[in-house]
HTML snippet that shows the backbone in 3Dmol.js (N, CA, C, O; Angstrom):
<script src="https://3Dmol.org/build/3Dmol-min.js"></script>
<div id="view" style="width:600px;height:400px;position:relative"></div>
<script>
const pdb = `
ATOM      1  N   MET A   1     101.223  94.685  75.618  1.00  0.00           N
ATOM      2  CA  MET A   1     101.630  94.698  76.965  1.00  0.00           C
ATOM      3  C   MET A   1     100.771  93.697  77.746  1.00  0.00           C
ATOM      4  O   MET A   1      99.543  93.722  77.658  1.00  0.00           O
ATOM      5  N   ASN A   2     101.416  92.833  78.496  1.00  0.00           N
ATOM      6  CA  ASN A   2     100.739  91.781  79.198  1.00  0.00           C
ATOM      7  C   ASN A   2     100.527  92.209  80.648  1.00  0.00           C
ATOM      8  O   ASN A   2     101.507  92.326  81.385  1.00  0.00           O
ATOM      9  N   ILE A   3      99.290  92.447  81.090  1.00  0.00           N
ATOM     10  CA  ILE A   3      98.989  92.851  82.470  1.00  0.00           C
ATOM     11  C   ILE A   3      98.757  91.607  83.292  1.00  0.00           C
ATOM     12  O   ILE A   3      97.952  90.767  82.887  1.00  0.00           O
ATOM     13  N   PRO A   4      99.415  91.439  84.422  1.00  0.00           N
ATOM     14  CA  PRO A   4      99.202  90.278  85.258  1.00  0.00           C
ATOM     15  C   PRO A   4      97.730  90.168  85.752  1.00  0.00           C
ATOM     16  O   PRO A   4      97.022  91.163  85.904  1.00  0.00           O
ATOM     17  N   LYS A   5      97.315  88.896  85.991  1.00  0.00           N
ATOM     18  CA  LYS A   5      95.934  88.613  86.390  1.00  0.00           C
ATOM     19  C   LYS A   5      95.573  89.343  87.671  1.00  0.00           C
ATOM     20  O   LYS A   5      94.486  89.915  87.753  1.00  0.00           O
ATOM     21  N   GLN A   6      96.422  89.347  88.653  1.00  0.00           N
ATOM     22  CA  GLN A   6      96.140  89.987  89.951  1.00  0.00           C
ATOM     23  C   GLN A   6      95.935  91.493  89.727  1.00  0.00           C
ATOM     24  O   GLN A   6      95.042  92.069  90.348  1.00  0.00           O
ATOM     25  N   ALA A   7      96.698  92.131  88.894  1.00  0.00           N
ATOM     26  CA  ALA A   7      96.522  93.588  88.670  1.00  0.00           C
ATOM     27  C   ALA A   7      95.199  93.830  87.907  1.00  0.00           C
ATOM     28  O   ALA A   7      94.502  94.801  88.201  1.00  0.00           O
ATOM     29  N   LYS A   8      94.850  92.987  86.958  1.00  0.00           N
ATOM     30  CA  LYS A   8      93.573  93.107  86.241  1.00  0.00           C
ATOM     31  C   LYS A   8      92.411  93.124  87.210  1.00  0.00           C
ATOM     32  O   LYS A   8      91.483  93.921  87.078  1.00  0.00           O
ATOM     33  N   ARG A   9      92.472  92.246  88.174  1.00  0.00           N
ATOM     34  CA  ARG A   9      91.395  92.201  89.204  1.00  0.00           C
ATOM     35  C   ARG A   9      91.237  93.494  89.893  1.00  0.00           C
ATOM     36  O   ARG A   9      90.121  93.990  90.048  1.00  0.00           O
ATOM     37  N   TRP A  10      92.369  94.084  90.331  1.00  0.00           N
ATOM     38  CA  TRP A  10      92.314  95.368  91.082  1.00  0.00           C
ATOM     39  C   TRP A  10      91.749  96.439  90.153  1.00  0.00           C
ATOM     40  O   TRP A  10      90.941  97.259  90.589  1.00  0.00           O
ATOM     41  N   TYR A  11      92.146  96.450  88.911  1.00  0.00           N
ATOM     42  CA  TYR A  11      91.681  97.445  87.971  1.00  0.00           C
ATOM     43  C   TYR A  11      90.149  97.327  87.733  1.00  0.00           C
ATOM     44  O   TYR A  11      89.431  98.321  87.627  1.00  0.00           O
ATOM     45  N   LEU A  12      89.707  96.086  87.658  1.00  0.00           N
ATOM     46  CA  LEU A  12      88.242  95.869  87.466  1.00  0.00           C
ATOM     47  C   LEU A  12      87.497  96.299  88.721  1.00  0.00           C
ATOM     48  O   LEU A  12      86.403  96.851  88.598  1.00  0.00           O
ATOM     49  N   VAL A  13      88.010  96.084  89.884  1.00  0.00           N
ATOM     50  CA  VAL A  13      87.320  96.509  91.102  1.00  0.00           C
ATOM     51  C   VAL A  13      87.294  98.053  91.146  1.00  0.00           C
ATOM     52  O   VAL A  13      86.311  98.652  91.583  1.00  0.00           O
ATOM     53  N   MET A  14      88.355  98.662  90.701  1.00  0.00           N
ATOM     54  CA  MET A  14      88.423 100.137  90.663  1.00  0.00           C
ATOM     55  C   MET A  14      87.324 100.699  89.750  1.00  0.00           C
ATOM     56  O   MET A  14      86.604 101.625  90.121  1.00  0.00           O
ATOM     57  N   ILE A  15      87.211 100.107  88.528  1.00  0.00           N
ATOM     58  CA  ILE A  15      86.196 100.529  87.577  1.00  0.00           C
ATOM     59  C   ILE A  15      84.803 100.303  88.155  1.00  0.00           C
ATOM     60  O   ILE A  15      83.916 101.148  88.030  1.00  0.00           O
ATOM     61  N   PHE A  16      84.626  99.126  88.800  1.00  0.00           N
ATOM     62  CA  PHE A  16      83.316  98.842  89.453  1.00  0.00           C
ATOM     63  C   PHE A  16      82.975  99.940  90.507  1.00  0.00           C
ATOM     64  O   PHE A  16      81.829 100.385  90.578  1.00  0.00           O
ATOM     65  N   CYS A  17      83.941 100.360  91.295  1.00  0.00           N
ATOM     66  CA  CYS A  17      83.679 101.418  92.311  1.00  0.00           C
ATOM     67  C   CYS A  17      83.301 102.726  91.659  1.00  0.00           C
ATOM     68  O   CYS A  17      82.418 103.414  92.171  1.00  0.00           O
ATOM     69  N   VAL A  18      83.931 103.114  90.537  1.00  0.00           N
ATOM     70  CA  VAL A  18      83.560 104.346  89.864  1.00  0.00           C
ATOM     71  C   VAL A  18      82.144 104.232  89.325  1.00  0.00           C
ATOM     72  O   VAL A  18      81.353 105.165  89.464  1.00  0.00           O
ATOM     73  N   LEU A  19      81.814 103.097  88.710  1.00  0.00           N
ATOM     74  CA  LEU A  19      80.446 102.911  88.192  1.00  0.00           C
ATOM     75  C   LEU A  19      79.411 102.860  89.337  1.00  0.00           C
ATOM     76  O   LEU A  19      78.320 103.412  89.197  1.00  0.00           O
ATOM     77  N   LEU A  20      79.734 102.222  90.438  1.00  0.00           N
ATOM     78  CA  LEU A  20      78.813 102.184  91.557  1.00  0.00           C
ATOM     79  C   LEU A  20      78.610 103.543  92.163  1.00  0.00           C
ATOM     80  O   LEU A  20      77.509 103.863  92.609  1.00  0.00           O
ATOM     81  N   SER A  21      79.629 104.337  92.190  1.00  0.00           N
ATOM     82  CA  SER A  21      79.530 105.701  92.721  1.00  0.00           C
ATOM     83  C   SER A  21      78.618 106.521  91.804  1.00  0.00           C
ATOM     84  O   SER A  21      77.743 107.245  92.277  1.00  0.00           O
ATOM     85  N   PHE A  22      78.828 106.404  90.500  1.00  0.00           N
ATOM     86  CA  PHE A  22      77.945 107.081  89.541  1.00  0.00           C
ATOM     87  C   PHE A  22      76.487 106.656  89.702  1.00  0.00           C
ATOM     88  O   PHE A  22      75.568 107.474  89.671  1.00  0.00           O
ATOM     89  N   PHE A  23      76.312 105.360  89.874  1.00  0.00           N
ATOM     90  CA  PHE A  23      74.967 104.806  90.047  1.00  0.00           C
ATOM     91  C   PHE A  23      74.316 105.383  91.301  1.00  0.00           C
ATOM     92  O   PHE A  23      73.131 105.715  91.276  1.00  0.00           O
ATOM     93  N   ALA A  24      75.063 105.508  92.394  1.00  0.00           N
ATOM     94  CA  ALA A  24      74.555 106.061  93.618  1.00  0.00           C
ATOM     95  C   ALA A  24      74.099 107.484  93.421  1.00  0.00           C
ATOM     96  O   ALA A  24      73.017 107.848  93.880  1.00  0.00           O
ATOM     97  N   PHE A  25      74.905 108.319  92.738  1.00  0.00           N
ATOM     98  CA  PHE A  25      74.562 109.679  92.507  1.00  0.00           C
ATOM     99  C   PHE A  25      73.345 109.823  91.564  1.00  0.00           C
ATOM    100  O   PHE A  25      72.480 110.675  91.768  1.00  0.00           O
ATOM    101  N   ALA A  26      73.309 108.968  90.533  1.00  0.00           N
ATOM    102  CA  ALA A  26      72.240 109.102  89.520  1.00  0.00           C
ATOM    103  C   ALA A  26      70.926 108.471  89.947  1.00  0.00           C
ATOM    104  O   ALA A  26      69.866 109.006  89.620  1.00  0.00           O
ATOM    105  N   VAL A  27      70.953 107.379  90.648  1.00  0.00           N
ATOM    106  CA  VAL A  27      69.729 106.656  90.961  1.00  0.00           C
ATOM    107  C   VAL A  27      69.260 106.825  92.411  1.00  0.00           C
ATOM    108  O   VAL A  27      68.069 106.732  92.708  1.00  0.00           O
ATOM    109  N   GLY A  28      70.205 107.072  93.288  1.00  0.00           N
ATOM    110  CA  GLY A  28      69.832 107.127  94.722  1.00  0.00           C
ATOM    111  C   GLY A  28      68.717 108.102  95.057  1.00  0.00           C
ATOM    112  O   GLY A  28      67.805 107.706  95.783  1.00  0.00           O
ATOM    113  N   PRO A  29      68.714 109.294  94.609  1.00  0.00           N
ATOM    114  CA  PRO A  29      67.576 110.220  94.955  1.00  0.00           C
ATOM    115  C   PRO A  29      66.272 109.785  94.341  1.00  0.00           C
ATOM    116  O   PRO A  29      65.205 110.056  94.890  1.00  0.00           O
ATOM    117  N   ASN A  30      66.339 109.125  93.230  1.00  0.00           N
ATOM    118  CA  ASN A  30      65.124 108.651  92.567  1.00  0.00           C
ATOM    119  C   ASN A  30      64.431 107.484  93.271  1.00  0.00           C
ATOM    120  O   ASN A  30      63.231 107.268  93.104  1.00  0.00           O
ATOM    121  N   ILE A  31      65.205 106.740  94.058  1.00  0.00           N
ATOM    122  CA  ILE A  31      64.595 105.620  94.790  1.00  0.00           C
ATOM    123  C   ILE A  31      64.291 105.954  96.245  1.00  0.00           C
ATOM    124  O   ILE A  31      63.936 105.081  97.036  1.00  0.00           O
ATOM    125  N   GLY A  32      64.436 107.238  96.584  1.00  0.00           N
ATOM    126  CA  GLY A  32      63.954 107.674  97.918  1.00  0.00           C
ATOM    127  C   GLY A  32      65.000 107.978  98.973  1.00  0.00           C
ATOM    128  O   GLY A  32      64.635 108.345 100.090  1.00  0.00           O
ATOM    129  N   TYR A  33      66.267 107.846  98.673  1.00  0.00           N
ATOM    130  CA  TYR A  33      67.301 108.178  99.640  1.00  0.00           C
ATOM    131  C   TYR A  33      67.504 109.671  99.671  1.00  0.00           C
ATOM    132  O   TYR A  33      67.433 110.331  98.634  1.00  0.00           O
ATOM    133  N   PRO A  34      67.760 110.221 100.860  1.00  0.00           N
ATOM    134  CA  PRO A  34      68.048 111.657 100.978  1.00  0.00           C
ATOM    135  C   PRO A  34      69.317 112.027 100.178  1.00  0.00           C
ATOM    136  O   PRO A  34      70.273 111.254 100.109  1.00  0.00           O
ATOM    137  N   ARG A  35      69.294 113.214  99.586  1.00  0.00           N
ATOM    138  CA  ARG A  35      70.416 113.723  98.745  1.00  0.00           C
ATOM    139  C   ARG A  35      71.738 113.693  99.518  1.00  0.00           C
ATOM    140  O   ARG A  35      72.763 113.281  98.975  1.00  0.00           O
ATOM    141  N   GLU A  36      71.719 114.130 100.788  1.00  0.00           N
ATOM    142  CA  GLU A  36      72.952 114.202 101.566  1.00  0.00           C
ATOM    143  C   GLU A  36      73.555 112.827 101.799  1.00  0.00           C
ATOM    144  O   GLU A  36      74.772 112.651 101.734  1.00  0.00           O
ATOM    145  N   THR A  37      72.685 111.847 102.074  1.00  0.00           N
ATOM    146  CA  THR A  37      73.166 110.497 102.286  1.00  0.00           C
ATOM    147  C   THR A  37      73.821 109.916 101.024  1.00  0.00           C
ATOM    148  O   THR A  37      74.859 109.257 101.078  1.00  0.00           O
ATOM    149  N   ILE A  38      73.165 110.190  99.885  1.00  0.00           N
ATOM    150  CA  ILE A  38      73.689 109.704  98.613  1.00  0.00           C
ATOM    151  C   ILE A  38      75.030 110.317  98.307  1.00  0.00           C
ATOM    152  O   ILE A  38      75.935 109.639  97.821  1.00  0.00           O
ATOM    153  N   GLU A  39      75.165 111.622  98.595  1.00  0.00           N
ATOM    154  CA  GLU A  39      76.440 112.291  98.376  1.00  0.00           C
ATOM    155  C   GLU A  39      77.533 111.684  99.188  1.00  0.00           C
ATOM    156  O   GLU A  39      78.631 111.474  98.675  1.00  0.00           O
ATOM    157  N   HIS A  40      77.274 111.386 100.464  1.00  0.00           N
ATOM    158  CA  HIS A  40      78.281 110.785 101.328  1.00  0.00           C
ATOM    159  C   HIS A  40      78.659 109.394 100.888  1.00  0.00           C
ATOM    160  O   HIS A  40      79.835 109.032 100.861  1.00  0.00           O
ATOM    161  N   VAL A  41      77.644 108.609 100.539  1.00  0.00           N
ATOM    162  CA  VAL A  41      77.899 107.231 100.105  1.00  0.00           C
ATOM    163  C   VAL A  41      78.686 107.236  98.796  1.00  0.00           C
ATOM    164  O   VAL A  41      79.657 106.495  98.643  1.00  0.00           O
ATOM    165  N   GLY A  42      78.254 108.087  97.843  1.00  0.00           N
ATOM    166  CA  GLY A  42      78.900 108.120  96.545  1.00  0.00           C
ATOM    167  C   GLY A  42      80.344 108.573  96.644  1.00  0.00           C
ATOM    168  O   GLY A  42      81.233 108.018  95.999  1.00  0.00           O
ATOM    169  N   LEU A  43      80.565 109.600  97.470  1.00  0.00           N
ATOM    170  CA  LEU A  43      81.966 110.068  97.638  1.00  0.00           C
ATOM    171  C   LEU A  43      82.842 109.021  98.353  1.00  0.00           C
ATOM    172  O   LEU A  43      84.008 108.852  97.999  1.00  0.00           O
ATOM    173  N   MET A  44      82.302 108.335  99.331  1.00  0.00           N
ATOM    174  CA  MET A  44      83.053 107.309 100.043  1.00  0.00           C
ATOM    175  C   MET A  44      83.482 106.176  99.078  1.00  0.00           C
ATOM    176  O   MET A  44      84.619 105.705  99.112  1.00  0.00           O
ATOM    177  N   ILE A  45      82.540 105.762  98.226  1.00  0.00           N
ATOM    178  CA  ILE A  45      82.851 104.698  97.268  1.00  0.00           C
ATOM    179  C   ILE A  45      83.900 105.253  96.247  1.00  0.00           C
ATOM    180  O   ILE A  45      84.874 104.572  95.926  1.00  0.00           O
ATOM    181  N   ALA A  46      83.687 106.453  95.765  1.00  0.00           N
ATOM    182  CA  ALA A  46      84.593 107.056  94.749  1.00  0.00           C
ATOM    183  C   ALA A  46      86.001 107.262  95.339  1.00  0.00           C
ATOM    184  O   ALA A  46      86.978 107.135  94.602  1.00  0.00           O
ATOM    185  N   LEU A  47      86.137 107.564  96.595  1.00  0.00           N
ATOM    186  CA  LEU A  47      87.439 107.758  97.161  1.00  0.00           C
ATOM    187  C   LEU A  47      88.237 106.434  97.225  1.00  0.00           C
ATOM    188  O   LEU A  47      89.467 106.453  97.258  1.00  0.00           O
ATOM    189  N   TRP A  48      87.530 105.291  97.242  1.00  0.00           N
ATOM    190  CA  TRP A  48      88.245 103.993  97.273  1.00  0.00           C
ATOM    191  C   TRP A  48      88.813 103.659  95.902  1.00  0.00           C
ATOM    192  O   TRP A  48      89.765 102.883  95.823  1.00  0.00           O
ATOM    193  N   ALA A  49      88.277 104.206  94.828  1.00  0.00           N
ATOM    194  CA  ALA A  49      88.717 103.838  93.478  1.00  0.00           C
ATOM    195  C   ALA A  49      90.201 104.072  93.249  1.00  0.00           C
ATOM    196  O   ALA A  49      90.867 103.154  92.772  1.00  0.00           O
ATOM    197  N   PRO A  50      90.770 105.244  93.558  1.00  0.00           N
ATOM    198  CA  PRO A  50      92.188 105.455  93.357  1.00  0.00           C
ATOM    199  C   PRO A  50      93.044 104.477  94.199  1.00  0.00           C
ATOM    200  O   PRO A  50      94.080 104.000  93.737  1.00  0.00           O
ATOM    201  N   THR A  51      92.603 104.192  95.419  1.00  0.00           N
ATOM    202  CA  THR A  51      93.311 103.273  96.253  1.00  0.00           C
ATOM    203  C   THR A  51      93.410 101.879  95.579  1.00  0.00           C
ATOM    204  O   THR A  51      94.476 101.264  95.541  1.00  0.00           O
ATOM    205  N   LEU A  52      92.304 101.427  95.072  1.00  0.00           N
ATOM    206  CA  LEU A  52      92.270 100.126  94.375  1.00  0.00           C
ATOM    207  C   LEU A  52      93.091 100.141  93.113  1.00  0.00           C
ATOM    208  O   LEU A  52      93.708  99.133  92.768  1.00  0.00           O
ATOM    209  N   GLY A  53      93.114 101.262  92.410  1.00  0.00           N
ATOM    210  CA  GLY A  53      93.960 101.399  91.236  1.00  0.00           C
ATOM    211  C   GLY A  53      95.437 101.322  91.577  1.00  0.00           C
ATOM    212  O   GLY A  53      96.210 100.714  90.836  1.00  0.00           O
ATOM    213  N   ILE A  54      95.854 101.944  92.717  1.00  0.00           N
ATOM    214  CA  ILE A  54      97.232 101.859  93.173  1.00  0.00           C
ATOM    215  C   ILE A  54      97.572 100.454  93.497  1.00  0.00           C
ATOM    216  O   ILE A  54      98.682 100.011  93.203  1.00  0.00           O
ATOM    217  N   LEU A  55      96.639  99.698  94.112  1.00  0.00           N
ATOM    218  CA  LEU A  55      96.907  98.289  94.423  1.00  0.00           C
ATOM    219  C   LEU A  55      97.171  97.489  93.144  1.00  0.00           C
ATOM    220  O   LEU A  55      98.018  96.596  93.109  1.00  0.00           O
ATOM    221  N   GLY A  56      96.417  97.839  92.095  1.00  0.00           N
ATOM    222  CA  GLY A  56      96.646  97.200  90.805  1.00  0.00           C
ATOM    223  C   GLY A  56      98.028  97.489  90.200  1.00  0.00           C
ATOM    224  O   GLY A  56      98.680  96.605  89.642  1.00  0.00           O
ATOM    225  N   VAL A  57      98.451  98.750  90.328  1.00  0.00           N
ATOM    226  CA  VAL A  57      99.783  99.127  89.862  1.00  0.00           C
ATOM    227  C   VAL A  57     100.823  98.408  90.690  1.00  0.00           C
ATOM    228  O   VAL A  57     101.810  97.918  90.142  1.00  0.00           O
ATOM    229  N   ARG A  58     100.631  98.331  91.999  1.00  0.00           N
ATOM    230  CA  ARG A  58     101.580  97.586  92.886  1.00  0.00           C
ATOM    231  C   ARG A  58     101.683  96.118  92.496  1.00  0.00           C
ATOM    232  O   ARG A  58     102.780  95.565  92.408  1.00  0.00           O
ATOM    233  N   ALA A  59     100.538  95.495  92.263  1.00  0.00           N
ATOM    234  CA  ALA A  59     100.551  94.065  91.868  1.00  0.00           C
ATOM    235  C   ALA A  59     101.282  93.884  90.532  1.00  0.00           C
ATOM    236  O   ALA A  59     102.007  92.908  90.342  1.00  0.00           O
ATOM    237  N   GLU A  60     101.087  94.814  89.630  1.00  0.00           N
ATOM    238  CA  GLU A  60     101.781  94.743  88.352  1.00  0.00           C
ATOM    239  C   GLU A  60     103.265  94.894  88.498  1.00  0.00           C
ATOM    240  O   GLU A  60     104.031  94.182  87.848  1.00  0.00           O
ATOM    241  N   LEU A  61     103.688  95.813  89.344  1.00  0.00           N
ATOM    242  CA  LEU A  61     105.110  96.044  89.527  1.00  0.00           C
ATOM    243  C   LEU A  61     105.770  94.841  90.252  1.00  0.00           C
ATOM    244  O   LEU A  61     106.876  94.426  89.906  1.00  0.00           O
ATOM    245  N   VAL A  62     105.072  94.307  91.245  1.00  0.00           N
ATOM    246  CA  VAL A  62     105.611  93.112  91.922  1.00  0.00           C
ATOM    247  C   VAL A  62     105.738  91.928  90.985  1.00  0.00           C
ATOM    248  O   VAL A  62     106.710  91.175  91.047  1.00  0.00           O
ATOM    249  N   GLN A  63     104.779  91.772  90.141  1.00  0.00           N
ATOM    250  CA  GLN A  63     104.789  90.641  89.140  1.00  0.00           C
ATOM    251  C   GLN A  63     105.958  90.851  88.213  1.00  0.00           C
ATOM    252  O   GLN A  63     106.643  89.881  87.888  1.00  0.00           O
ATOM    253  N   ARG A  64     106.222  92.038  87.777  1.00  0.00           N
ATOM    254  CA  ARG A  64     107.347  92.288  86.838  1.00  0.00           C
ATOM    255  C   ARG A  64     108.703  92.170  87.507  1.00  0.00           C
ATOM    256  O   ARG A  64     109.696  91.846  86.856  1.00  0.00           O
ATOM    257  N   ARG A  65     108.748  92.437  88.821  1.00  0.00           N
ATOM    258  CA  ARG A  65     110.010  92.419  89.538  1.00  0.00           C
ATOM    259  C   ARG A  65     110.406  90.958  89.873  1.00  0.00           C
ATOM    260  O   ARG A  65     111.597  90.676  90.008  1.00  0.00           O
ATOM    261  N   GLU A  66     109.445  90.033  90.010  1.00  0.00           N
ATOM    262  CA  GLU A  66     109.747  88.642  90.384  1.00  0.00           C
ATOM    263  C   GLU A  66     110.772  88.011  89.479  1.00  0.00           C
ATOM    264  O   GLU A  66     111.753  87.461  89.980  1.00  0.00           O
ATOM    265  N   PRO A  67     110.598  88.060  88.137  1.00  0.00           N
ATOM    266  CA  PRO A  67     111.596  87.404  87.271  1.00  0.00           C
ATOM    267  C   PRO A  67     112.972  88.064  87.437  1.00  0.00           C
ATOM    268  O   PRO A  67     113.976  87.362  87.313  1.00  0.00           O
ATOM    269  N   ASP A  68     113.073  89.343  87.704  1.00  0.00           N
ATOM    270  CA  ASP A  68     114.336  90.017  87.887  1.00  0.00           C
ATOM    271  C   ASP A  68     115.042  89.527  89.123  1.00  0.00           C
ATOM    272  O   ASP A  68     116.269  89.431  89.117  1.00  0.00           O
ATOM    273  N   SER A  69     114.333  89.217  90.173  1.00  0.00           N
ATOM    274  CA  SER A  69     114.975  88.766  91.421  1.00  0.00           C
ATOM    275  C   SER A  69     115.527  87.316  91.323  1.00  0.00           C
ATOM    276  O   SER A  69     116.399  86.930  92.102  1.00  0.00           O
ATOM    277  N   MET A  70     115.014  86.533  90.368  1.00  0.00           N
ATOM    278  CA  MET A  70     115.488  85.152  90.204  1.00  0.00           C
ATOM    279  C   MET A  70     116.760  85.061  89.392  1.00  0.00           C
ATOM    280  O   MET A  70     117.354  83.986  89.304  1.00  0.00           O
ATOM    281  N   LYS A  71     117.206  86.185  88.780  1.00  0.00           N
ATOM    282  CA  LYS A  71     118.419  86.143  87.960  1.00  0.00           C
ATOM    283  C   LYS A  71     119.656  86.103  88.829  1.00  0.00           C
ATOM    284  O   LYS A  71     120.773  86.065  88.313  1.00  0.00           O
TER     285      LYS A  71
END
`;
const viewer = $3Dmol.createViewer("view");
viewer.addModel(pdb, "pdb");
viewer.setStyle({}, {cartoon: {color: "spectrum"}});
viewer.zoomTo();
viewer.render();
</script>
């Protein structure tokens, strides 16, 4: 299955957000940030991940639909 380049970018950004959120939860308290602040920041970043994933799906669907509209 060939995933379009634009969709791959969105998927990579989504994965980056999940990893960044994990990093915030795991390392944030150890470097001196208050637990409550880290929880808010981590959740905010993690909530963006599904949105970015949906944008990747949308980009993939648009790319697949383009050849059909030219017929």
